[in-house]
Backbone bond lengths (Angstrom), bond angles and torsions (degrees), N, CA, C in turn:
res aa  C-N    CA-C-N  psi(-1)  N-CA   C-N-CA  omega(-1)  CA-C   N-CA-C  phi
1 X - - - 1.458 - - 1.521 109.21 -
2 X 1.335 117.10 114.00 1.459 120.56 178.24 1.520 108.68 -90.68
3 X 1.315 116.29 115.39 1.461 121.02 -174.06 1.519 113.79 -94.46
4 X 1.342 117.63 -17.46 1.455 119.83 179.67 1.529 109.53 -163.31
5 X 1.333 115.26 164.57 1.455 121.17 175.01 1.518 107.73 -83.00
6 X 1.330 119.06 124.76 1.473 120.01 -179.18 1.528 111.73 -61.18
7 X 1.322 115.66 140.23 1.461 122.24 175.59 1.521 107.24 -117.61
8 X 1.326 116.29 121.21 1.457 120.73 -177.05 1.516 111.03 -122.16
9 X 1.326 114.09 155.55 1.463 121.54 167.21 1.521 105.88 -72.38
10 X 1.319 118.36 -82.02 1.451 122.12 161.42 1.519 105.59 -100.99
11 X 1.331 119.14 161.35 1.460 120.27 -172.02 1.521 111.22 -56.28
12 X 1.344 115.56 124.92 1.455 121.45 -179.35 1.511 113.89 91.11
13 X 1.347 117.14 -7.30 1.461 120.61 179.32 1.517 109.31 -113.36
14 X 1.315 117.25 127.31 1.457 122.13 -175.75 1.520 111.02 -59.03
15 X 1.341 116.18 138.34 1.457 121.32 179.40 1.515 109.15 -75.74
16 X 1.337 116.91 119.18 1.466 120.56 -178.07 1.512 113.08 -117.11
17 X 1.341 117.97 -9.83 1.459 119.71 -178.73 1.516 110.27 -75.44
18 X 1.326 116.70 136.09 1.456 119.68 -175.40 1.508 114.31 -127.06
19 X 1.329 119.13 -16.66 1.453 120.46 -175.52 1.511 110.04 -152.41
20 X 1.362 117.87 161.58 1.452 119.56 176.30 1.519 112.49 -54.30
21 X 1.331 116.71 -38.99 1.460 119.56 -179.99 1.520 110.98 -63.91
22 X 1.333 115.73 -43.93 1.462 119.26 179.60 1.512 110.82 -67.07
23 X 1.342 115.93 -41.20 1.450 119.24 -178.69 1.523 111.11 -64.26
24 X 1.315 116.41 -28.57 1.450 119.88 -178.94 1.521 112.21 -83.65
25 X 1.340 117.83 -7.26 1.457 121.55 -173.35 1.514 112.96 -110.19
26 X 1.318 117.69 -1.64 1.456 120.47 -177.24 1.505 111.33 -119.79
27 X 1.313 114.58 154.58 1.451 121.77 -177.30 1.517 110.40 -85.08
28 X 1.327 116.76 115.31 1.461 120.23 177.12 1.519 111.19 -73.33
29 X 1.318 116.81 -13.86 1.455 120.41 -176.72 1.519 111.90 -91.85
30 X 1.341 116.39 14.78 1.460 120.24 179.12 1.517 109.35 -82.72
31 X 1.327 118.02 108.84 1.465 121.49 -178.99 1.519 110.79 -123.37
32 X 1.354 115.56 32.86 1.456 118.55 -176.00 1.519 112.54 -84.56
33 X 1.349 117.43 4.93 1.454 120.94 176.09 1.514 113.76 87.01
34 X 1.333 117.85 1.14 1.456 119.56 179.28 1.511 110.26 -68.66
35 X 1.332 115.58 153.41 1.456 119.43 -179.05 1.518 111.74 -67.54
36 X 1.348 116.99 -34.41 1.442 120.84 -176.58 1.523 109.73 -122.89
37 X 1.354 117.44 147.15 1.450 119.82 178.90 1.515 111.19 -68.20
38 X 1.331 116.62 152.67 1.447 121.73 -178.58 1.516 110.38 -105.65
39 X 1.360 118.36 137.32 1.452 120.49 178.32 1.531 110.31 -62.16
40 X 1.318 116.68 145.64 1.456 121.90 177.58 1.517 109.09 -133.51
41 X 1.322 116.31 165.07 1.456 120.39 -178.04 1.518 111.45 -70.31
42 X 1.332 116.94 -49.18 1.464 122.01 178.78 1.522 108.41 -116.21
43 X 1.337 118.62 96.03 1.465 120.24 -173.30 1.520 113.00 -68.64
44 X 1.323 115.33 137.63 1.451 120.34 169.14 1.526 107.50 -71.28
45 X 1.321 116.55 146.25 1.457 118.64 177.72 1.520 111.35 -103.13
46 X 1.341 116.92 -2.98 1.461 119.60 174.52 1.525 108.68 -156.40
47 X 1.338 115.64 169.58 1.454 121.78 -178.00 1.521 108.50 -127.00
48 X 1.329 116.68 141.82 1.458 121.93 177.84 1.519 108.30 -134.83
49 X 1.333 116.34 133.79 1.462 120.64 174.72 1.517 109.16 -152.23
50 X 1.331 116.20 158.58 1.462 119.92 177.50 1.528 109.33 -72.07
51 X 1.317 116.22 152.91 1.463 120.24 178.88 1.534 111.42 -60.53
52 X 1.351 119.46 -45.31 1.471 119.19 -179.54 1.523 113.10 -63.15
53 X 1.344 117.44 -29.05 1.464 121.00 -174.66 1.521 112.63 -54.30
54 X 1.306 117.83 -42.75 1.463 121.03 -179.24 1.524 112.34 -100.45
55 X 1.345 116.94 -38.00 1.466 119.56 -173.45 1.527 112.24 -68.52
56 X 1.339 118.95 -30.98 1.459 120.05 179.36 1.525 111.89 -68.40
57 X 1.326 116.92 -21.59 1.467 120.39 174.50 1.520 111.05 -69.52
58 X 1.338 116.20 -18.07 1.473 121.86 -176.97 1.527 110.85 -121.52
59 X 1.347 116.74 30.53 1.469 122.38 177.30 1.523 112.26 56.53
60 X 1.341 116.26 37.38 1.458 123.87 176.33 1.532 112.65 63.60
61 X 1.323 116.19 19.15 1.464 120.50 -179.88 1.529 108.58 -127.61
62 X 1.324 115.65 106.29 1.461 121.83 175.59 1.522 107.12 -94.26
63 X 1.317 117.27 109.44 1.465 121.33 -173.93 1.537 110.92 -71.44
64 X 1.345 116.61 157.47 1.463 119.89 -177.86 1.533 112.21 -53.95
65 X 1.323 115.28 131.82 1.459 122.98 -178.80 1.518 107.89 -159.63
66 X 1.312 116.50 -179.07 1.459 119.81 175.53 1.518 110.42 -150.47
67 X 1.327 115.31 168.60 1.453 122.74 177.56 1.522 107.76 -124.56
68 X 1.326 116.71 133.62 1.463 118.98 -176.95 1.513 112.64 -73.01
69 X 1.317 117.95 -30.29 1.461 118.59 -173.17 1.524 114.05 -138.47
70 X 1.330 117.69 18.03 1.456 120.31 -179.87 1.521 111.54 -109.35
71 X 1.320 115.44 130.85 1.459 123.04 167.40 1.525 106.05 -94.80
72 X 1.343 117.15 129.25 1.454 119.99 -177.88 1.525 111.79 -123.30
73 X 1.327 114.24 154.74 1.458 121.83 176.64 1.519 107.64 -134.26
74 X 1.325 116.82 127.32 1.459 123.04 179.72 1.524 108.53 -112.35
75 X 1.342 117.00 126.98 1.461 121.75 -178.64 1.523 109.09 -125.57
76 X 1.338 116.96 122.23 1.463 122.97 -177.78 1.529 109.47 -94.82
77 X 1.325 117.59 124.97 1.478 121.14 174.98 1.519 111.78 -107.06
78 X 1.329 117.79 -18.75 1.476 121.69 178.53 1.520 108.55 -157.81
79 X 1.325 116.00 145.00 1.457 120.00 177.76 1.520 113.17 88.19
80 X 1.325 114.57 -157.19 1.461 121.07 -173.40 1.520 110.22 -143.97
81 X 1.336 116.82 151.07 1.462 121.77 178.10 1.522 109.92 -133.88
82 X 1.333 116.01 128.24 1.464 121.89 171.26 1.533 106.68 -94.26
83 X 1.328 116.60 126.46 1.454 120.92 -171.83 1.529 110.98 -120.98
84 X 1.328 116.38 130.52 1.467 121.40 167.18 1.514 106.35 -102.15
85 X 1.322 114.89 131.71 1.459 120.57 -171.19 1.519 108.17 -137.57
86 X 1.368 116.75 95.37 1.455 120.66 -168.89 1.531 107.80 53.78
87 X 1.338 119.71 -115.92 1.464 119.99 -179.49 1.528 111.87 -104.15
88 X 1.344 117.60 20.38 1.452 121.80 178.83 1.534 110.37 -113.73
89 X 1.326 116.05 158.47 1.457 121.91 178.05 1.531 108.25 -137.56
90 X 1.327 117.06 136.87 1.449 120.76 178.78 1.521 110.27 -150.46
91 X 1.329 114.77 165.09 1.460 122.12 179.56 1.520 108.85 -117.48
92 X 1.339 116.14 133.20 1.462 121.49 178.06 1.517 110.35 -113.25
93 X 1.329 115.97 143.89 1.448 122.87 179.02 1.530 109.63 -116.53
94 X 1.329 116.26 173.84 1.457 121.33 176.42 1.525 110.05 -57.49
95 X 1.329 115.96 135.03 1.456 120.95 -179.55 1.509 113.84 94.50
96 X 1.337 117.85 1.27 1.450 121.11 178.73 1.525 110.06 -111.64
97 X 1.328 115.10 148.82 1.459 120.62 175.95 1.515 109.22 -132.93
98 X 1.332 115.98 157.06 1.459 121.08 179.13 1.523 109.16 -142.27
99 X 1.317 116.09 142.65 1.458 120.99 176.17 1.522 109.68 -98.60
100 X 1.326 115.99 147.07 1.470 122.10 -179.70 1.535 107.94 -125.88
101 X 1.349 118.24 102.23 1.463 120.31 -179.69 1.525 111.94 -65.80
102 X 1.328 118.36 157.66 1.464 120.93 178.63 1.528 111.80 -56.66
103 X 1.331 116.36 141.29 1.457 121.52 176.29 1.505 115.09 87.77
104 X 1.327 118.55 -13.41 1.460 121.39 -178.18 1.527 110.29 -73.76
105 X 1.325 117.02 131.74 1.459 120.77 175.52 1.529 108.51 -79.00
106 X 1.333 116.74 124.77 1.455 120.34 -176.59 1.519 110.22 -146.16
107 X 1.317 115.64 152.47 1.453 122.26 176.72 1.510 109.23 -149.99
108 X 1.336 116.66 157.63 1.453 121.15 -176.14 1.528 110.28 -134.93
109 X 1.327 115.53 145.24 1.462 122.03 168.11 1.524 106.68 -128.21
110 X 1.339 116.03 116.29 1.462 121.36 -171.54 1.527 111.51 -101.87
111 X 1.335 115.86 152.53 1.464 121.20 173.23 1.526 109.50 -75.17
112 X 1.338 115.86 162.08 1.469 120.09 -176.42 1.531 112.96 -61.30
113 X 1.325 117.13 -29.34 1.466 120.18 -177.00 1.525 113.04 -95.46
114 X 1.324 117.26 19.67 1.463 121.59 -174.56 1.526 112.09 -61.66
115 X 1.312 115.68 142.60 1.457 122.16 169.02 1.520 108.00 -153.44
116 X 1.315 115.12 157.90 1.455 120.32 -177.27 1.513 109.92 150.89
117 X 1.336 116.20 -162.45 1.457 120.68 -172.65 1.519 111.90 -136.73
118 X 1.333 115.26 148.47 1.462 122.02 173.14 1.528 107.15 -120.38
119 X 1.328 116.05 123.63 1.460 122.64 177.57 1.520 107.98 -109.44
120 X 1.327 117.60 127.80 1.465 122.75 179.48 1.522 108.60 -121.01
121 X 1.328 115.49 127.44 1.463 122.07 -174.80 1.520 108.99 -135.87
122 X 1.336 118.02 130.25 1.461 118.87 -179.84 1.527 110.07 -64.62
123 X 1.328 116.61 147.80 1.461 119.75 178.67 1.524 110.70 -62.13
124 X 1.327 116.82 -30.40 1.467 120.49 177.65 1.524 110.07 -60.94
125 X 1.334 117.18 -48.33 1.458 120.36 -178.80 1.529 111.56 -74.22
126 X 1.323 117.91 -29.64 1.462 120.34 173.97 1.526 109.78 -59.26
127 X 1.332 116.12 -47.75 1.461 120.32 178.76 1.520 111.17 -64.39
128 X 1.328 116.52 -37.44 1.455 120.78 -179.88 1.530 111.31 -64.41
129 X 1.329 116.82 -46.07 1.464 121.15 -179.06 1.520 111.56 -65.06
130 X 1.340 116.26 -39.37 1.462 120.44 -174.73 1.523 113.67 -99.60
131 X 1.335 117.42 11.63 1.467 120.38 -178.51 1.532 113.15 -56.40
132 X 1.351 119.78 -32.87 1.474 117.82 177.13 1.525 113.29 -70.72
133 X 1.337 117.43 -11.94 1.470 121.01 -177.28 1.527 110.18 -129.81
134 X 1.352 118.70 70.71 1.470 120.87 -176.28 1.516 114.11 -60.30
135 X 1.338 117.51 -29.99 1.467 119.68 178.20 1.521 110.34 -65.30
136 X 1.329 116.42 -39.85 1.461 121.18 177.50 1.517 110.42 -64.66
137 X 1.318 117.20 -41.12 1.456 121.88 178.99 1.523 110.62 -59.55
138 X 1.333 117.11 -41.48 1.461 120.98 179.17 1.519 111.60 -63.80
139 X 1.343 117.47 -34.44 1.465 120.31 -179.82 1.530 111.29 -66.01
140 X 1.331 116.98 -30.65 1.453 120.78 -177.37 1.527 112.74 -82.27
141 X 1.324 117.68 4.71 1.461 120.75 174.90 1.516 111.86 -73.41
142 X 1.317 117.85 -8.29 1.464 121.95 179.48 1.523 109.63 -116.36
143 X 1.326 116.19 160.60 1.463 120.18 175.62 1.521 109.06 -70.78
144 X 1.324 116.24 135.06 1.463 121.33 -178.99 1.521 108.33 -127.72
145 X 1.316 117.45 125.62 1.461 122.32 176.23 1.522 108.31 -108.89
146 X 1.336 116.61 125.86 1.461 122.09 -175.81 1.527 108.89 -122.93
147 X 1.319 116.15 132.97 1.465 122.00 175.20 1.524 107.84 -99.49
148 X 1.334 118.08 112.90 1.452 121.93 -177.22 1.523 112.72 -90.50
149 X 1.333 117.97 -0.39 1.456 121.01 -177.12 1.520 111.47 -75.16
150 X 1.310 116.13 147.62 1.461 121.44 175.19 1.527 109.12 -78.05
151 X 1.311 116.42 175.19 1.466 120.56 -179.42 1.526 112.25 -61.39
152 X 1.337 116.71 -25.09 1.469 120.33 178.72 1.516 112.94 -85.55
153 X 1.356 115.56 -4.27 1.459 119.99 179.17 1.511 113.93 95.95
154 X 1.331 117.89 -4.38 1.459 120.63 178.81 1.519 110.80 -78.06
155 X 1.332 116.14 147.37 1.462 121.13 176.02 1.517 107.50 -91.34
156 X 1.296 116.16 105.23 1.463 120.95 -179.07 1.518 107.67 -155.39
157 X 1.316 116.71 86.16 1.450 121.17 -173.33 1.512 109.98 -144.90
158 X 1.333 117.47 164.99 1.460 120.50 174.99 1.526 112.25 -56.79
159 X 1.344 116.84 -38.09 1.474 119.80 -179.34 1.528 110.55 -64.06
160 X 1.322 117.04 -43.51 1.456 120.60 178.98 1.528 110.63 -62.97
161 X 1.329 116.76 -42.53 1.464 121.04 178.45 1.524 110.73 -62.42
162 X 1.336 117.16 -46.19 1.464 120.59 -177.28 1.529 111.57 -65.24
163 X 1.332 117.12 -39.30 1.463 119.27 178.59 1.527 110.21 -66.21
164 X 1.336 116.92 -38.49 1.467 119.82 175.99 1.522 110.85 -61.72
165 X 1.331 116.58 -42.01 1.464 121.10 177.58 1.522 111.23 -64.81
166 X 1.331 115.20 -38.32 1.459 120.51 179.95 1.530 110.67 -63.49
167 X 1.335 116.08 -44.49 1.466 120.86 179.63 1.529 110.17 -62.66
168 X 1.331 116.81 -46.00 1.467 120.67 -179.96 1.517 111.36 -59.70
169 X 1.330 116.37 -46.19 1.465 121.00 -178.04 1.519 111.20 -69.28
170 X 1.321 116.98 -36.85 1.460 121.44 -177.00 1.531 111.41 -61.38
171 X 1.328 115.93 -40.82 1.462 120.00 -176.72 1.534 112.80 -93.37
172 X 1.322 116.42 9.62 1.459 120.13 177.25 1.525 110.27 -96.33
173 X 1.332 115.33 174.72 1.461 121.09 173.80 1.524 109.20 -127.81
174 X 1.324 115.02 36.13 1.457 120.41 -176.29 1.525 111.38 -74.01
175 X 1.315 115.70 154.21 1.459 121.21 174.66 1.520 109.72 -60.25
176 X 1.324 116.67 136.18 1.462 120.61 179.67 1.510 113.86 75.48
177 X 1.328 117.16 23.41 1.467 121.97 -175.62 1.528 112.08 -57.56
178 X 1.335 118.61 -51.19 1.455 120.86 -178.29 1.524 111.78 -64.88
179 X 1.331 116.42 -36.58 1.468 121.14 175.87 1.524 110.06 -59.47
180 X 1.336 115.99 -46.80 1.468 120.67 179.97 1.524 111.14 -63.68
181 X 1.340 116.96 -43.50 1.459 120.71 -178.43 1.522 111.38 -61.27
182 X 1.314 117.59 -42.65 1.470 120.90 179.62 1.528 111.14 -60.19
183 X 1.319 116.67 -43.25 1.455 119.35 -175.65 1.528 111.68 -75.78
184 X 1.329 117.39 -35.62 1.467 118.96 174.89 1.529 109.94 -64.25
185 X 1.332 116.18 -44.17 1.465 120.03 177.30 1.521 111.06 -60.44
186 X 1.331 116.76 -42.11 1.458 120.13 179.44 1.514 112.02 -59.57
187 X 1.329 117.19 -43.19 1.469 120.96 178.62 1.525 111.32 -66.65
188 X 1.337 116.53 -39.25 1.463 120.54 178.60 1.520 110.66 -63.29
189 X 1.328 116.95 -46.38 1.467 121.43 179.99 1.523 111.25 -66.51
190 X 1.323 116.79 -35.56 1.462 120.75 176.64 1.525 110.41 -60.73
191 X 1.334 116.28 -46.51 1.460 119.72 179.63 1.516 112.39 -62.78
192 X 1.325 116.86 -39.95 1.463 120.63 179.18 1.520 110.37 -66.37
193 X 1.335 116.67 -47.04 1.460 120.73 -178.91 1.514 113.01 -61.45
194 X 1.311 116.53 -32.85 1.473 120.25 -179.31 1.529 112.60 -70.56
195 X 1.327 118.09 -15.03 1.465 120.15 179.01 1.516 112.09 -79.13
196 X 1.354 117.35 -12.75 1.468 120.60 -178.47 1.522 109.34 -75.98
197 X 1.342 119.04 122.44 1.465 120.92 178.68 1.527 110.48 -60.53
198 X 1.306 115.60 134.46 1.458 120.88 178.12 1.517 108.78 -127.82
199 X 1.322 115.66 92.57 1.463 120.33 -177.76 1.512 112.43 -68.05
200 X 1.337 115.36 -21.26 1.459 119.10 -176.15 1.529 109.99 -120.93
201 X 1.337 116.81 41.38 1.460 120.34 -173.88 1.525 112.32 -60.64
202 X 1.336 116.91 -36.92 1.463 118.31 -179.38 1.520 111.15 -65.28
203 X 1.339 116.50 -43.55 1.459 119.51 179.16 1.520 111.18 -66.42
204 X 1.355 116.71 -39.69 1.446 119.86 -179.75 1.520 111.74 -63.89
205 X 1.344 116.69 -35.12 1.461 118.87 -178.72 1.522 110.93 -62.77
206 X 1.315 117.95 -28.45 1.462 120.75 177.72 1.524 112.15 -81.13
207 X 1.332 116.59 -7.79 1.454 120.46 -176.13 1.530 112.36 -105.74
208 X 1.312 117.81 7.74 1.460 119.27 -175.46 1.521 112.26 -58.52
209 X 1.328 116.61 -33.46 1.466 118.59 -179.67 1.520 111.75 -67.28
210 X 1.334 117.40 -19.23 1.459 120.82 179.12 1.527 112.67 -88.58
211 X 1.316 116.52 -16.05 1.456 120.64 -174.28 1.516 111.86 -60.95
212 X 1.319 117.63 -40.66 1.455 120.46 -179.02 1.530 111.09 -61.00
213 X 1.341 116.97 -41.48 1.466 120.28 178.13 1.524 110.82 -64.89
214 X 1.343 115.88 -39.30 1.462 118.15 -179.55 1.514 111.39 -67.38
215 X 1.329 117.65 -38.95 1.457 120.21 177.97 1.534 110.69 -65.52
216 X 1.327 117.41 -35.21 1.465 120.06 174.19 1.525 110.20 -62.24
217 X 1.333 115.01 -40.77 1.466 119.94 177.51 1.524 110.16 -61.85
218 X 1.332 117.44 -44.92 1.465 120.88 178.85 1.530 111.24 -60.90
219 X 1.314 116.31 -40.50 1.464 120.12 179.17 1.521 110.79 -63.87
220 X 1.342 116.46 -42.24 1.459 120.59 178.25 1.530 110.87 -65.48
221 X 1.324 117.00 -41.10 1.465 120.93 178.46 1.525 109.90 -60.39
222 X 1.335 116.87 -43.03 1.458 120.86 179.87 1.521 111.26 -60.43
223 X 1.317 116.60 -32.60 1.462 121.43 -179.00 1.520 112.96 -81.70
224 X 1.337 116.81 -37.51 1.467 119.94 -168.37 1.528 115.80 -117.17
225 X 1.347 119.20 4.43 1.464 118.19 -172.50 1.523 113.47 -62.04
226 X 1.328 117.64 -28.82 1.468 119.71 178.96 1.526 112.15 -75.11
227 X 1.321 116.96 -13.85 1.463 120.98 -179.64 1.524 112.67 -93.59
228 X 1.331 117.02 -2.85 1.469 122.54 175.99 1.531 111.31 54.31
229 X 1.328 115.88 47.94 1.462 120.75 178.52 1.526 110.36 -66.03
230 X 1.325 116.44 153.15 1.462 121.62 179.69 1.523 110.60 -75.86
231 X 1.339 116.14 161.22 1.459 119.53 175.52 1.519 110.92 -64.08
232 X 1.329 116.53 -30.26 1.465 120.01 177.54 1.527 110.53 -60.83
233 X 1.325 116.60 -38.29 1.466 120.58 178.20 1.524 110.41 -61.87
234 X 1.348 117.30 -50.25 1.458 120.85 -178.47 1.530 110.81 -62.55
235 X 1.333 115.92 -44.76 1.466 119.44 -178.72 1.532 110.99 -62.19
236 X 1.322 116.40 -41.64 1.470 120.65 -179.83 1.523 110.91 -63.88
237 X 1.331 117.36 -41.06 1.465 121.03 -179.49 1.529 111.56 -66.26
238 X 1.327 116.65 -32.31 1.467 120.59 -178.44 1.521 111.16 -85.64
239 X 1.344 116.34 -23.67 1.451 120.47 -179.52 1.518 113.72 91.47
240 X 1.351 116.16 32.07 1.464 121.26 177.80 1.523 108.21 -133.71
241 X 1.326 116.34 172.88 1.461 120.52 173.81 1.524 109.07 -86.07
242 X 1.319 116.86 165.99 1.465 119.64 178.06 1.527 111.01 -64.16
243 X 1.333 116.75 -34.52 1.462 120.30 176.75 1.524 110.77 -63.27
244 X 1.341 116.49 -44.01 1.464 120.22 178.15 1.523 111.17 -65.24
245 X 1.336 116.76 -39.22 1.461 120.55 179.52 1.524 110.48 -62.32
246 X 1.320 116.85 -43.97 1.463 120.23 178.00 1.527 111.35 -63.98
247 X 1.321 116.47 -38.58 1.462 119.94 179.52 1.523 110.83 -65.63
248 X 1.332 116.91 -41.69 1.466 121.16 178.41 1.524 110.26 -62.58
249 X 1.345 116.09 -45.86 1.462 120.15 -179.30 1.531 111.25 -63.04
250 X 1.321 116.90 -40.07 1.466 120.89 179.41 1.519 110.69 -67.37
251 X 1.328 116.55 -41.93 1.462 120.53 -178.04 1.524 111.81 -65.51
252 X 1.337 116.00 -43.77 1.463 119.78 -172.21 1.524 112.31 -92.54
253 X 1.335 117.41 -37.62 1.463 120.53 -172.18 1.517 113.35 -112.38
254 X 1.335 116.92 -10.29 1.452 119.98 177.27 1.506 115.04 77.71
255 X 1.319 117.97 17.69 1.466 121.47 178.08 1.517 109.38 -150.69
256 X 1.330 116.52 166.80 1.457 120.07 179.63 1.529 110.38 -73.38
257 X 1.316 115.50 164.49 1.459 120.08 178.07 1.523 110.95 -61.68
258 X 1.328 117.37 -38.22 1.468 120.73 178.16 1.522 111.00 -62.26
259 X 1.335 116.43 -39.47 1.464 119.98 179.14 1.522 111.40 -66.92
260 X 1.325 117.82 -33.38 1.464 120.87 176.17 1.527 109.67 -61.07
261 X 1.339 116.53 -45.94 1.471 120.82 -179.96 1.530 110.13 -65.65
262 X 1.330 116.49 -44.41 1.469 120.25 -179.45 1.524 111.29 -63.26
263 X 1.325 117.05 -39.51 1.460 120.11 178.62 1.517 111.83 -64.91
264 X 1.332 116.62 -34.12 1.472 119.16 177.28 1.520 109.85 -67.93
265 X 1.320 118.04 -40.04 1.461 121.38 175.63 1.529 110.74 -62.32
266 X 1.331 116.35 -43.05 1.460 120.30 -179.90 1.525 111.37 -65.17
267 X 1.315 116.98 -40.74 1.461 120.09 179.81 1.522 110.30 -61.13
268 X 1.331 116.95 -43.92 1.464 120.08 -179.97 1.521 110.81 -67.92
269 X 1.331 116.48 -38.10 1.466 120.08 177.98 1.530 110.42 -62.69
270 X 1.325 117.31 -44.82 1.466 121.03 179.34 1.523 110.91 -62.98
271 X 1.330 116.06 -44.98 1.466 119.42 179.47 1.524 110.84 -58.90
272 X 1.326 116.67 -44.60 1.458 120.73 -177.04 1.525 111.20 -67.73
273 X 1.333 116.79 -39.19 1.466 120.89 178.20 1.530 111.36 -65.41
274 X 1.336 116.75 -38.45 1.465 120.32 -176.88 1.521 111.69 -76.35
275 X 1.330 116.37 -45.01 1.459 120.08 -166.95 1.526 115.15 -103.56
276 X 1.345 118.03 1.58 1.457 119.68 174.59 1.520 109.05 -132.60
277 X 1.311 116.23 171.21 1.466 121.94 178.40 1.525 111.95 -112.12
278 X 1.328 118.09 11.09 1.463 119.20 -175.65 1.527 110.25 -70.54
279 X 1.335 115.06 153.45 1.462 121.78 -174.17 1.525 111.28 -68.78
280 X 1.344 114.89 156.34 1.461 121.40 179.81 1.528 110.51 -59.98
281 X 1.315 117.24 -37.54 1.464 120.79 178.42 1.536 111.00 -59.01
282 X 1.320 116.13 -43.88 1.459 120.00 -179.53 1.523 111.53 -68.65
283 X 1.331 116.44 -36.61 1.461 120.07 176.80 1.523 109.47 -62.36
284 X 1.337 115.46 -44.13 1.461 120.04 178.40 1.524 110.92 -58.52
285 X 1.328 116.79 -43.78 1.467 121.05 179.35 1.524 110.98 -62.65
286 X 1.338 116.11 -45.89 1.469 120.03 -176.96 1.525 111.76 -66.18
287 X 1.324 117.35 -29.03 1.457 120.87 -179.80 1.522 112.55 -92.34
288 X 1.323 117.31 7.21 1.461 120.93 172.22 1.508 116.47 82.63
289 X 1.348 118.50 15.01 1.464 120.55 177.78 1.521 109.88 -82.50
290 X 1.324 116.38 146.87 1.473 119.73 -174.42 1.522 112.51 -69.62
291 X 1.346 118.14 -25.59 1.464 120.62 175.37 1.525 108.82 -160.84
292 X 1.335 115.38 165.50 1.459 121.25 -176.54 1.531 111.89 -65.29
293 X 1.327 116.33 -33.18 1.458 119.81 179.85 1.519 112.14 -63.85
294 X 1.329 115.81 -43.20 1.459 120.26 179.42 1.529 110.34 -65.41
295 X 1.337 116.01 -41.21 1.467 120.32 177.32 1.525 110.62 -62.21
296 X 1.327 117.71 -44.25 1.468 121.06 -178.47 1.525 111.21 -62.83
297 X 1.337 116.77 -40.10 1.465 119.79 178.56 1.534 110.53 -65.87
298 X 1.333 115.98 -42.42 1.466 121.12 178.04 1.529 110.26 -60.55
299 X 1.317 116.94 -47.91 1.460 121.65 -177.64 1.524 111.02 -64.64
300 X 1.314 116.78 -46.10 1.467 121.30 -177.46 1.518 111.02 -62.69
301 X 1.321 116.56 -39.45 1.464 120.24 179.34 1.523 110.74 -63.99
302 X 1.334 117.17 -38.68 1.462 120.85 -177.00 1.535 112.15 -81.83
303 X 1.335 117.15 -37.72 1.465 120.92 -173.47 1.522 113.55 -97.05
304 X 1.326 116.93 -20.53 1.458 119.66 -178.16 1.514 114.04 87.09
305 X 1.337 116.88 -6.42 1.463 122.47 175.86 1.521 108.44 -140.47
306 X 1.326 116.58 160.75 1.458 120.96 179.59 1.528 110.36 -71.50
307 X 1.340 118.02 160.67 1.467 120.08 176.45 1.527 112.66 -55.48
308 X 1.329 116.68 -43.10 1.465 119.50 -178.56 1.523 110.80 -65.20
309 X 1.313 118.07 -41.50 1.467 121.67 179.32 1.535 110.20 -66.16
310 X 1.327 116.34 -40.80 1.457 120.30 178.71 1.523 110.44 -60.49
311 X 1.326 116.99 -44.49 1.473 121.04 179.29 1.531 110.66 -61.83
312 X 1.326 116.31 -44.91 1.457 120.79 179.65 1.527 111.67 -61.90
313 X 1.318 116.41 -45.20 1.468 120.94 -179.23 1.520 110.98 -62.69
314 X 1.344 117.50 -40.18 1.460 120.42 -178.33 1.519 111.88 -72.38
315 X 1.318 116.54 -28.69 1.470 119.68 179.11 1.526 110.90 -74.59
């Protein structure tokens, strides 16, 4: 009986970070198997390890899980990976990389000859590194799959070079190591973000000043979506009117503020239906609906099928 979706710091390690202050005070590079991270003098702001290093401990099968505050990047240099990504499934080959935004339910099944790298970066430090480029930060809110191979199939790209540099610097003890790592990561993330098609890039460039408010809204939604707070609450916390909040959401995300909240509820409902066995009534309770009937009507209207049918189809 699966009662919940596992939440980990790194896979197999309980998630203990709770705030930007805490995330900035603990070592992300702690892999000693302890339940909680240990304070260090000079905290790492990200973690890097080879894919086999952790996956072989779990028979090359990383079961579906999520991270509350980690942005991750998976890069395959050899072998193959079957990936479950919320309600999507895809196959990755050598020379491909994929980003995993915080909160996304994901799992991997690797081939025996797998090799590559997993980069884990707190969302706090992701925002810090990319703060001069808020439009780029918004692009990384979605999963991005990039093929770094040339037309001949060889891996020879800026992304491959930067990851190689990142690995070399990570395991070195050179002067200015953290400075170098931040800037290499920034260039890597810039290249990945630039691969996202932007049909409305000119309009978005005029909206950069609104991006910070929208990200605040997203953060508030992540905290309060199960409590079904009113739009007036969100607008008041951000310091705008409900009309302005809706305009910002439409400009940046293409939907109303209410739809943003509803989509977050739907995403959590889908994740819970797919990755747990708990009853629809309990899901309704956990998501703050007054009864299972109201939740089922809400879900069916948004998904086109009932919660039970959706679970059956995904299984």
